[in-house]
ROGUSE-619837 format. One record per residue (C-alpha): residue number from 1; x, y, z; residue in one letter. Coordinates in nm, 3 decimals. Example, Ala and Ser with C-alpha at 12.3 -4.5 7.8 and 13.67 -1.06 7.14 Angstrom:
<recs>
<n 1 X 1.230 Y -0.450 Z 0.780 res A>
<n 2 X 1.367 Y -0.106 Z 0.714 res S>
</recs>
This chain:
<recs>
<n 1 X -15.558 Y -3.667 Z -18.166 res M>
<n 2 X -15.439 Y -3.365 Z -17.971 res S>
<n 3 X -15.086 Y -3.280 Z -17.876 res E>
<n 4 X -14.968 Y -3.350 Z -17.525 res V>
<n 5 X -15.031 Y -3.046 Z -17.308 res E>
<n 6 X -14.721 Y -2.855 Z -17.211 res T>
<n 7 X -14.875 Y -2.720 Z -16.891 res K>
<n 8 X -14.925 Y -2.937 Z -16.585 res T>
<n 9 X -15.209 Y -3.179 Z -16.663 res P>
<n 10 X -15.507 Y -3.228 Z -16.437 res L>
<n 11 X -15.540 Y -3.599 Z -16.523 res V>
<n 12 X -15.279 Y -3.865 Z -16.593 res S>
<n 13 X -15.401 Y -4.189 Z -16.745 res V>
<n 14 X -15.138 Y -4.455 Z -16.675 res V>
<n 15 X -15.125 Y -4.785 Z -16.862 res M>
<n 16 X -14.871 Y -5.066 Z -16.828 res P>
<n 17 X -14.775 Y -5.225 Z -17.156 res C>
<n 18 X -14.623 Y -5.560 Z -17.246 res L>
<n 19 X -14.667 Y -5.656 Z -17.611 res N>
<n 20 X -15.001 Y -5.480 Z -17.665 res E>
<n 21 X -14.948 Y -5.360 Z -18.025 res E>
<n 22 X -15.302 Y -5.457 Z -18.128 res E>
<n 23 X -15.491 Y -5.283 Z -17.851 res A>
<n 24 X -15.257 Y -4.998 Z -17.757 res L>
<n 25 X -15.335 Y -4.759 Z -18.048 res P>
<n 26 X -15.708 Y -4.815 Z -17.995 res I>
<n 27 X -15.675 Y -4.732 Z -17.625 res C>
<n 28 X -15.465 Y -4.422 Z -17.685 res I>
<n 29 X -15.699 Y -4.281 Z -17.951 res E>
<n 30 X -16.000 Y -4.339 Z -17.724 res K>
<n 31 X -15.834 Y -4.159 Z -17.434 res I>
<n 32 X -15.744 Y -3.862 Z -17.652 res Y>
<n 33 X -16.104 Y -3.856 Z -17.773 res D>
<n 34 X -16.225 Y -3.852 Z -17.411 res V>
<n 35 X -15.991 Y -3.561 Z -17.334 res F>
<n 36 X -16.119 Y -3.362 Z -17.636 res R>
<n 37 X -16.489 Y -3.425 Z -17.584 res K>
<n 38 X -16.478 Y -3.346 Z -17.212 res N>
<n 39 X -16.227 Y -3.061 Z -17.229 res D>
<n 40 X -15.988 Y -3.244 Z -16.996 res I>
<n 41 X -15.632 Y -3.125 Z -16.963 res N>
<n 42 X -15.477 Y -3.470 Z -16.952 res G>
<n 43 X -15.176 Y -3.678 Z -17.039 res E>
<n 44 X -15.128 Y -4.044 Z -17.123 res I>
<n 45 X -14.842 Y -4.229 Z -16.958 res V>
<n 46 X -14.749 Y -4.566 Z -17.107 res V>
<n 47 X -14.500 Y -4.775 Z -16.914 res C>
<n 48 X -14.336 Y -5.030 Z -17.137 res D>
<n 49 X -14.245 Y -5.344 Z -16.946 res N>
<n 50 X -14.010 Y -5.497 Z -17.200 res G>
<n 51 X -14.224 Y -5.527 Z -17.512 res S>
<n 52 X -14.074 Y -5.714 Z -17.805 res T>
<n 53 X -14.342 Y -5.618 Z -18.058 res D>
<n 54 X -14.421 Y -5.271 Z -18.201 res H>
<n 55 X -14.580 Y -5.131 Z -17.882 res S>
<n 56 X -14.297 Y -4.887 Z -17.812 res V>
<n 57 X -14.290 Y -4.739 Z -18.161 res S>
<n 58 X -14.669 Y -4.708 Z -18.157 res I>
<n 59 X -14.664 Y -4.521 Z -17.826 res A>
<n 60 X -14.389 Y -4.290 Z -17.951 res E>
<n 61 X -14.573 Y -4.214 Z -18.274 res S>
<n 62 X -14.893 Y -4.123 Z -18.088 res L>
<n 63 X -14.725 Y -3.866 Z -17.866 res G>
<n 64 X -14.781 Y -4.016 Z -17.523 res V>
<n 65 X -14.540 Y -3.992 Z -17.231 res R>
<n 66 X -14.342 Y -4.316 Z -17.264 res L>
<n 67 X -14.136 Y -4.460 Z -16.978 res V>
<n 68 X -13.956 Y -4.789 Z -16.955 res H>
<n 69 X -13.951 Y -5.040 Z -16.671 res Q>
<n 70 X -13.701 Y -5.323 Z -16.731 res P>
<n 71 X -13.816 Y -5.509 Z -16.419 res K>
<n 72 X -14.099 Y -5.733 Z -16.527 res R>
<n 73 X -14.422 Y -5.725 Z -16.332 res G>
<n 74 X -14.762 Y -5.556 Z -16.335 res Y>
<n 75 X -14.684 Y -5.372 Z -16.013 res G>
<n 76 X -14.337 Y -5.272 Z -16.124 res N>
<n 77 X -14.478 Y -5.120 Z -16.442 res A>
<n 78 X -14.737 Y -4.919 Z -16.252 res Y>
<n 79 X -14.484 Y -4.799 Z -15.995 res L>
<n 80 X -14.271 Y -4.657 Z -16.277 res K>
<n 81 X -14.570 Y -4.513 Z -16.459 res G>
<n 82 X -14.717 Y -4.347 Z -16.151 res F>
<n 83 X -14.379 Y -4.196 Z -16.067 res A>
<n 84 X -14.377 Y -4.029 Z -16.411 res A>
<n 85 X -14.737 Y -3.907 Z -16.390 res A>
<n 86 X -14.777 Y -3.530 Z -16.342 res K>
<n 87 X -15.153 Y -3.503 Z -16.302 res G>
<n 88 X -15.341 Y -3.418 Z -15.985 res E>
<n 89 X -15.567 Y -3.713 Z -16.058 res Y>
<n 90 X -15.437 Y -4.050 Z -16.170 res I>
<n 91 X -15.639 Y -4.303 Z -16.366 res V>
<n 92 X -15.507 Y -4.657 Z -16.401 res M>
<n 93 X -15.627 Y -4.882 Z -16.682 res M>
<n 94 X -15.504 Y -5.183 Z -16.875 res D>
<n 95 X -15.384 Y -5.134 Z -17.231 res A>
<n 96 X -15.593 Y -5.423 Z -17.366 res D>
<n 97 X -15.918 Y -5.236 Z -17.443 res N>
<n 98 X -16.115 Y -5.428 Z -17.178 res T>
<n 99 X -16.249 Y -5.118 Z -17.001 res Y>
<n 100 X -16.465 Y -4.833 Z -17.123 res D>
<n 101 X -16.237 Y -4.529 Z -17.147 res F>
<n 102 X -16.540 Y -4.303 Z -17.181 res Y>
<n 103 X -16.609 Y -4.358 Z -16.811 res L>
<n 104 X -16.295 Y -4.161 Z -16.720 res I>
<n 105 X -16.491 Y -3.834 Z -16.667 res P>
<n 106 X -16.720 Y -4.015 Z -16.423 res K>
<n 107 X -16.420 Y -4.132 Z -16.221 res F>
<n 108 X -16.276 Y -3.779 Z -16.220 res I>
<n 109 X -16.612 Y -3.640 Z -16.110 res E>
<n 110 X -16.610 Y -3.875 Z -15.811 res K>
<n 111 X -16.271 Y -3.735 Z -15.714 res L>
<n 112 X -16.315 Y -3.369 Z -15.803 res D>
<n 113 X -16.679 Y -3.289 Z -15.723 res K>
<n 114 X -16.767 Y -3.556 Z -15.469 res E>
<n 115 X -16.429 Y -3.530 Z -15.294 res H>
<n 116 X -16.350 Y -3.901 Z -15.288 res N>
<n 117 X -15.986 Y -3.998 Z -15.261 res D>
<n 118 X -15.991 Y -4.342 Z -15.421 res F>
<n 119 X -16.243 Y -4.464 Z -15.680 res V>
<n 120 X -16.270 Y -4.830 Z -15.772 res M>
<n 121 X -16.434 Y -4.979 Z -16.077 res G>
<n 122 X -16.651 Y -5.282 Z -16.001 res S>
<n 123 X -16.752 Y -5.542 Z -16.253 res R>
<n 124 X -16.997 Y -5.699 Z -16.008 res Y>
<n 125 X -17.219 Y -5.399 Z -15.926 res L>
<n 126 X -17.417 Y -5.396 Z -16.248 res N>
<n 127 X -17.356 Y -5.726 Z -16.425 res G>
<n 128 X -17.034 Y -5.622 Z -16.592 res G>
<n 129 X -16.852 Y -5.948 Z -16.518 res S>
<n 130 X -16.979 Y -6.156 Z -16.809 res A>
<n 131 X -16.645 Y -6.155 Z -16.991 res N>
<n 132 X -16.438 Y -6.254 Z -16.689 res I>
<n 133 X -16.315 Y -6.611 Z -16.731 res T>
<n 134 X -16.527 Y -6.864 Z -16.541 res F>
<n 135 X -16.274 Y -6.951 Z -16.270 res L>
<n 136 X -16.185 Y -6.587 Z -16.202 res H>
<n 137 X -16.547 Y -6.473 Z -16.216 res R>
<n 138 X -16.696 Y -6.725 Z -15.975 res W>
<n 139 X -16.399 Y -6.828 Z -15.758 res V>
<n 140 X -16.084 Y -6.615 Z -15.773 res G>
<n 141 X -16.218 Y -6.259 Z -15.765 res N>
<n 142 X -16.508 Y -6.321 Z -15.522 res P>
<n 143 X -16.288 Y -6.518 Z -15.279 res V>
<n 144 X -16.015 Y -6.255 Z -15.275 res L>
<n 145 X -16.274 Y -5.980 Z -15.231 res T>
<n 146 X -16.441 Y -6.161 Z -14.939 res V>
<n 147 X -16.105 Y -6.232 Z -14.772 res L>
<n 148 X -15.986 Y -5.873 Z -14.804 res L>
<n 149 X -16.314 Y -5.740 Z -14.665 res N>
<n 150 X -16.311 Y -5.997 Z -14.383 res L>
<n 151 X -15.950 Y -5.938 Z -14.279 res F>
<n 152 X -15.951 Y -5.559 Z -14.312 res F>
<n 153 X -16.311 Y -5.456 Z -14.256 res G>
<n 154 X -16.345 Y -5.297 Z -14.601 res S>
<n 155 X -16.657 Y -5.305 Z -14.818 res K>
<n 156 X -16.529 Y -5.359 Z -15.171 res Y>
<n 157 X -16.727 Y -5.557 Z -15.428 res T>
<n 158 X -16.440 Y -5.617 Z -15.674 res D>
<n 159 X -16.084 Y -5.580 Z -15.544 res V>
<n 160 X -15.928 Y -5.712 Z -15.864 res C>
<n 161 X -16.073 Y -5.461 Z -16.109 res C>
<n 162 X -15.794 Y -5.281 Z -16.294 res G>
<n 163 X -15.990 Y -4.960 Z -16.366 res F>
<n 164 X -15.934 Y -4.707 Z -16.083 res R>
<n 165 X -15.869 Y -4.342 Z -16.013 res A>
<n 166 X -15.722 Y -4.159 Z -15.717 res F>
<n 167 X -15.560 Y -3.834 Z -15.621 res T>
<n 168 X -15.184 Y -3.795 Z -15.644 res K>
<n 169 X -15.175 Y -3.717 Z -15.272 res R>
<n 170 X -15.367 Y -4.035 Z -15.191 res A>
<n 171 X -15.121 Y -4.243 Z -15.392 res Y>
<n 172 X -14.825 Y -4.086 Z -15.214 res E>
<n 173 X -14.987 Y -4.176 Z -14.883 res L>
<n 174 X -15.072 Y -4.541 Z -14.946 res I>
<n 175 X -14.727 Y -4.623 Z -15.092 res Q>
<n 176 X -14.777 Y -4.961 Z -15.267 res P>
<n 177 X -14.471 Y -5.179 Z -15.319 res V>
<n 178 X -14.590 Y -5.509 Z -15.470 res S>
<n 179 X -14.413 Y -5.597 Z -15.797 res P>
<n 180 X -14.670 Y -5.834 Z -15.947 res G>
<n 181 X -15.042 Y -5.869 Z -16.014 res M>
<n 182 X -15.113 Y -5.840 Z -15.641 res E>
<n 183 X -15.032 Y -5.468 Z -15.678 res F>
<n 184 X -15.400 Y -5.390 Z -15.744 res A>
<n 185 X -15.503 Y -5.574 Z -15.429 res L>
<n 186 X -15.241 Y -5.390 Z -15.224 res E>
<n 187 X -15.369 Y -5.055 Z -15.352 res L>
<n 188 X -15.719 Y -5.141 Z -15.233 res A>
<n 189 X -15.599 Y -5.265 Z -14.893 res A>
<n 190 X -15.374 Y -4.964 Z -14.835 res N>
<n 191 X -15.645 Y -4.720 Z -14.942 res A>
<n 192 X -15.879 Y -4.862 Z -14.680 res H>
<n 193 X -15.616 Y -4.874 Z -14.406 res M>
<n 194 X -15.510 Y -4.517 Z -14.481 res A>
<n 195 X -15.870 Y -4.413 Z -14.411 res N>
<n 196 X -15.925 Y -4.273 Z -14.759 res L>
<n 197 X -16.274 Y -4.179 Z -14.874 res K>
<n 198 X -16.354 Y -4.460 Z -15.118 res I>
<n 199 X -16.624 Y -4.494 Z -15.383 res A>
<n 200 X -16.710 Y -4.758 Z -15.644 res E>
<n 201 X -16.840 Y -4.722 Z -16.000 res I>
<n 202 X -17.002 Y -5.002 Z -16.204 res P>
<n 203 X -16.793 Y -5.098 Z -16.507 res V>
<n 204 X -16.822 Y -5.363 Z -16.776 res D>
<n 205 X -16.536 Y -5.583 Z -16.885 res L>
<n 206 X -16.509 Y -5.619 Z -17.264 res A>
<n 207 X -16.331 Y -5.905 Z -17.441 res P>
<n 208 X -15.955 Y -5.864 Z -17.432 res R>
<n 209 X -15.749 Y -5.777 Z -17.739 res I>
<n 210 X -15.424 Y -5.973 Z -17.740 res G>
<n 211 X -15.285 Y -6.232 Z -17.501 res T>
<n 212 X -15.349 Y -6.217 Z -17.128 res S>
<n 213 X -15.045 Y -6.200 Z -16.899 res K>
<n 214 X -15.238 Y -6.326 Z -16.595 res L>
<n 215 X -15.121 Y -6.658 Z -16.449 res Q>
<n 216 X -15.421 Y -6.788 Z -16.260 res T>
<n 217 X -15.271 Y -7.000 Z -15.983 res F>
<n 218 X -14.938 Y -6.821 Z -15.941 res K>
<n 219 X -15.096 Y -6.476 Z -15.928 res D>
<n 220 X -15.382 Y -6.601 Z -15.713 res G>
<n 221 X -15.131 Y -6.740 Z -15.464 res W>
<n 222 X -14.945 Y -6.406 Z -15.452 res H>
<n 223 X -15.276 Y -6.228 Z -15.387 res H>
<n 224 X -15.356 Y -6.463 Z -15.100 res L>
<n 225 X -15.011 Y -6.426 Z -14.944 res I>
<n 226 X -15.038 Y -6.048 Z -14.960 res M>
<n 227 X -15.368 Y -6.055 Z -14.770 res I>
<n 228 X -15.226 Y -6.285 Z -14.503 res L>
<n 229 X -14.908 Y -6.082 Z -14.455 res V>
<n 230 X -15.103 Y -5.757 Z -14.428 res Y>
<n 231 X -15.338 Y -5.896 Z -14.159 res A>
<n 232 X -15.109 Y -6.004 Z -13.872 res P>
<n 233 X -15.388 Y -6.014 Z -13.613 res N>
<n 234 X -15.563 Y -6.298 Z -13.792 res I>
<n 235 X -15.267 Y -6.462 Z -13.962 res T>
<n 236 X -15.038 Y -6.475 Z -13.658 res F>
<n 237 X -15.210 Y -6.395 Z -13.330 res F>
<n 238 X -15.502 Y -6.636 Z -13.345 res I>
<n 239 X -15.296 Y -6.948 Z -13.429 res P>
<n 240 X -15.006 Y -6.832 Z -13.212 res G>
<n 241 X -15.224 Y -6.773 Z -12.907 res A>
<n 242 X -15.399 Y -7.107 Z -12.964 res T>
<n 243 X -15.073 Y -7.304 Z -12.978 res F>
<n 244 X -14.932 Y -7.124 Z -12.676 res L>
<n 245 X -15.248 Y -7.185 Z -12.473 res A>
<n 246 X -15.239 Y -7.557 Z -12.552 res I>
<n 247 X -14.874 Y -7.575 Z -12.450 res G>
<n 248 X -14.936 Y -7.395 Z -12.120 res M>
<n 249 X -15.230 Y -7.625 Z -12.039 res V>
<n 250 X -15.004 Y -7.926 Z -12.093 res L>
<n 251 X -14.740 Y -7.771 Z -11.867 res H>
<n 252 X -15.009 Y -7.719 Z -11.603 res F>
<n 253 X -15.114 Y -8.084 Z -11.622 res F>
<n 254 X -14.752 Y -8.194 Z -11.577 res L>
<n 255 X -14.673 Y -7.961 Z -11.288 res L>
<n 256 X -14.977 Y -8.061 Z -11.088 res F>
<n 257 X -14.951 Y -8.432 Z -11.151 res G>
<n 258 X -15.261 Y -8.461 Z -11.368 res L>
<n 259 X -15.089 Y -8.682 Z -11.626 res V>
<n 260 X -15.037 Y -9.056 Z -11.605 res N>
<n 261 X -14.666 Y -9.119 Z -11.552 res S>
<n 262 X -14.659 Y -9.348 Z -11.856 res D>
<n 263 X -14.733 Y -9.045 Z -12.075 res F>
<n 264 X -14.522 Y -8.785 Z -11.893 res S>
<n 265 X -14.240 Y -8.782 Z -12.149 res V>
<n 266 X -14.478 Y -8.750 Z -12.444 res L>
<n 267 X -14.684 Y -8.477 Z -12.277 res I>
<n 268 X -14.365 Y -8.293 Z -12.178 res G>
<n 269 X -14.238 Y -8.295 Z -12.537 res I>
<n 270 X -14.576 Y -8.180 Z -12.669 res L>
<n 271 X -14.588 Y -7.903 Z -12.409 res A>
<n 272 X -14.252 Y -7.770 Z -12.527 res I>
<n 273 X -14.346 Y -7.799 Z -12.894 res I>
<n 274 X -14.682 Y -7.622 Z -12.861 res F>
<n 275 X -14.548 Y -7.352 Z -12.628 res S>
<n 276 X -14.240 Y -7.269 Z -12.835 res V>
<n 277 X -14.421 Y -7.279 Z -13.170 res I>
<n 278 X -14.702 Y -7.062 Z -13.034 res G>
<n 279 X -14.455 Y -6.812 Z -12.889 res F>
<n 280 X -14.259 Y -6.798 Z -13.215 res Q>
<n 281 X -14.576 Y -6.740 Z -13.418 res I>
<n 282 X -14.669 Y -6.455 Z -13.184 res L>
<n 283 X -14.320 Y -6.314 Z -13.231 res N>
<n 284 X -14.364 Y -6.322 Z -13.607 res L>
<n 285 X -14.692 Y -6.137 Z -13.557 res G>
<n 286 X -14.509 Y -5.867 Z -13.364 res L>
<n 287 X -14.254 Y -5.843 Z -13.645 res Y>
<n 288 X -14.539 Y -5.796 Z -13.892 res A>
<n 289 X -14.696 Y -5.533 Z -13.669 res I>
<n 290 X -14.364 Y -5.349 Z -13.637 res A>
<n 291 X -14.346 Y -5.343 Z -14.016 res Y>
<n 292 X -14.708 Y -5.230 Z -14.041 res S>
<n 293 X -14.647 Y -4.959 Z -13.784 res W>
<n 294 X -14.341 Y -4.836 Z -13.971 res S>
<n 295 X -14.547 Y -4.823 Z -14.293 res R>
<n 296 X -14.855 Y -4.667 Z -14.120 res R>
<n 297 X -15.069 Y -4.964 Z -14.227 res F>
<n 298 X -15.172 Y -5.053 Z -13.872 res A>
<n 299 X -15.391 Y -4.754 Z -13.798 res K>
<n 300 X -15.666 Y -4.783 Z -13.537 res N>
<n 301 X -15.541 Y -5.128 Z -13.438 res N>
<n 302 X -15.602 Y -5.184 Z -13.066 res Q>
<n 303 X -15.336 Y -5.454 Z -13.046 res V>
<n 304 X -15.081 Y -5.222 Z -13.206 res V>
<n 305 X -15.175 Y -4.927 Z -12.988 res E>
<n 306 X -15.159 Y -5.134 Z -12.669 res K>
<n 307 X -14.828 Y -5.293 Z -12.763 res F>
<n 308 X -14.682 Y -4.958 Z -12.866 res E>
<n 309 X -14.782 Y -4.804 Z -12.531 res S>
<n 310 X -14.618 Y -5.086 Z -12.333 res I>
<n 311 X -14.318 Y -5.201 Z -12.533 res F>
<n 312 X -13.972 Y -5.056 Z -12.489 res T>
<n 313 X -13.642 Y -5.220 Z -12.572 res L>
<n 314 X -13.545 Y -5.220 Z -12.205 res E>
<n 315 X -13.867 Y -5.394 Z -12.100 res R>
<n 316 X -13.825 Y -5.653 Z -12.372 res G>
<n 317 X -13.466 Y -5.725 Z -12.274 res L>
<n 318 X -13.554 Y -5.735 Z -11.905 res G>
<n 319 X -13.850 Y -5.966 Z -11.956 res G>
<n 320 X -13.651 Y -6.201 Z -12.176 res G>
<n 321 X -13.363 Y -6.212 Z -11.929 res L>
<n 322 X -13.603 Y -6.285 Z -11.644 res L>
<n 323 X -13.760 Y -6.576 Z -11.833 res L>
<n 324 X -13.416 Y -6.712 Z -11.918 res F>
<n 325 X -13.295 Y -6.692 Z -11.557 res I>
<n 326 X -13.612 Y -6.857 Z -11.425 res L>
<n 327 X -13.568 Y -7.135 Z -11.679 res G>
<n 328 X -13.205 Y -7.195 Z -11.581 res V>
<n 329 X -13.290 Y -7.196 Z -11.210 res I>
<n 330 X -13.579 Y -7.434 Z -11.270 res S>
<n 331 X -13.356 Y -7.663 Z -11.475 res L>
<n 332 X -13.091 Y -7.683 Z -11.203 res F>
<n 333 X -13.357 Y -7.717 Z -10.935 res A>
<n 334 X -13.498 Y -8.020 Z -11.113 res S>
<n 335 X -13.217 Y -8.225 Z -10.959 res S>
<n 336 X -13.342 Y -8.146 Z -10.608 res L>
<n 337 X -13.584 Y -8.396 Z -10.453 res P>
<n 338 X -13.947 Y -8.294 Z -10.413 res R>
<n 339 X -14.226 Y -8.502 Z -10.270 res E>
<n 340 X -14.498 Y -8.383 Z -10.508 res S>
<n 341 X -14.301 Y -8.292 Z -10.818 res L>
<n 342 X -14.046 Y -8.502 Z -10.999 res S>
<n 343 X -13.756 Y -8.354 Z -11.189 res S>
<n 344 X -13.892 Y -8.495 Z -11.514 res L>
<n 345 X -14.211 Y -8.291 Z -11.480 res E>
<n 346 X -14.017 Y -7.965 Z -11.427 res R>
<n 347 X -13.775 Y -7.999 Z -11.718 res I>
<n 348 X -14.023 Y -7.921 Z -12.002 res P>
<n 349 X -14.126 Y -7.591 Z -11.843 res L>
<n 350 X -13.763 Y -7.502 Z -11.771 res A>
<n 351 X -13.665 Y -7.567 Z -12.134 res V>
<n 352 X -13.963 Y -7.362 Z -12.255 res T>
<n 353 X -13.866 Y -7.068 Z -12.033 res L>
<n 354 X -13.505 Y -7.074 Z -12.153 res I>
<n 355 X -13.603 Y -7.082 Z -12.521 res I>
<n 356 X -13.871 Y -6.814 Z -12.492 res T>
<n 357 X -13.642 Y -6.596 Z -12.279 res G>
<n 358 X -13.363 Y -6.593 Z -12.535 res M>
<n 359 X -13.612 Y -6.545 Z -12.816 res T>
<n 360 X -13.765 Y -6.248 Z -12.635 res T>
<n 361 X -13.426 Y -6.080 Z -12.592 res I>
<n 362 X -13.337 Y -6.092 Z -12.960 res F>
<n 363 X -13.692 Y -6.030 Z -13.078 res S>
<n 364 X -13.704 Y -5.710 Z -12.872 res S>
<n 365 X -13.391 Y -5.582 Z -13.043 res M>
<n 366 X -13.531 Y -5.668 Z -13.384 res F>
<n 367 X -13.868 Y -5.503 Z -13.317 res I>
<n 368 X -13.696 Y -5.194 Z -13.179 res A>
<n 369 X -13.483 Y -5.172 Z -13.493 res A>
<n 370 X -13.786 Y -5.202 Z -13.722 res M>
<n 371 X -13.986 Y -4.949 Z -13.523 res S>
<n 372 X -13.715 Y -4.689 Z -13.576 res M>
<n 373 X -13.822 Y -4.671 Z -13.942 res T>
<n 374 X -14.170 Y -4.543 Z -13.856 res K>
<n 375 X -14.269 Y -4.281 Z -14.109 res I>
<n 376 X -14.369 Y -3.956 Z -13.945 res S>
<n 377 X -14.713 Y -3.811 Z -13.999 res G>
<n 378 X -15.074 Y -3.905 Z -13.956 res S>
<n 379 X -15.218 Y -4.231 Z -14.083 res S>
<n 380 X -15.547 Y -4.056 Z -14.154 res D>
<n 381 X -15.548 Y -3.898 Z -14.501 res Y>
<n 382 X -15.849 Y -3.681 Z -14.425 res R>
<n 383 X -15.656 Y -3.503 Z -14.149 res K>
<n 384 X -15.399 Y -3.399 Z -14.408 res L>
<n 385 X -15.639 Y -3.251 Z -14.660 res R>
</recs>
């Protein structure tokens, strides 16, 4: 084992650790061996996540950079570990001896010589998935990979693999925030949306040493939620537009007398429900987009670009006020006699206009407030290189 380099390292290998006393010394010795054999100026950063066994004392005795993260969570541990890393290139690996540490030079080569920004290990490229548990191997990992690729247009083959490498600058750009196991998925999504140059390397998963911290259904649910939240176009706009369209069609039927009078009340209620729910879902989509825009996740999104070019706080307030006034006028006018249109058939549309008008006013203020937090700079990493 070599001493930790005093000069700035080229490579930082970061490992989260929670009660890994069996595997941790094996992993550390292997990494030091990789550094020696490949003449790599590197450091090992171990982030302890509240271990109650001998993991901390083992890490200290082996001379690694040890940091502590009291907040439990896979993502929290990596966030702390990455913050402490000093290398130009960062390699992330689990401290359970499941991955081949001797592939580290290949990952660095992809970054250094082939000028990739983000390198993913994939257990599905060359039959390396044999030791993944059955449910994760055939259901969890493939489904999450397909969903991420479908929602974001990426081309990953294994978004859950924990063996990755990337440049320090790339990490600073993609800015992950997830505290749990979904952190790895967020890294992959952000890397794609930040327009990083991405490569994959086949890796094999070895049997784990120690007890797994993965909670299948809880962590799987968090992964799914992260994908949905990060894809507002699909999650919000499609269902929102569908509900709103149904509501407006029902309003049309009422206004032009295309509904049997026996069902007018029911159709009127359904028209309000579908219209208001659809409009609220679309509003939530705009909130998500405002967040994405402020985080630079919504690059090259035509919906975002069009909305950004049109929306101003004044237009939002004016449009909302106009809808509200039209709704109030329509509601009062419903008491006036009309030969072709009864007051009952006008009330649902009036109520819808009032609700959507007020919602638009306050939504515009909220979106404007969120948009103020937009981080300056380009969303395209390659323009910054």
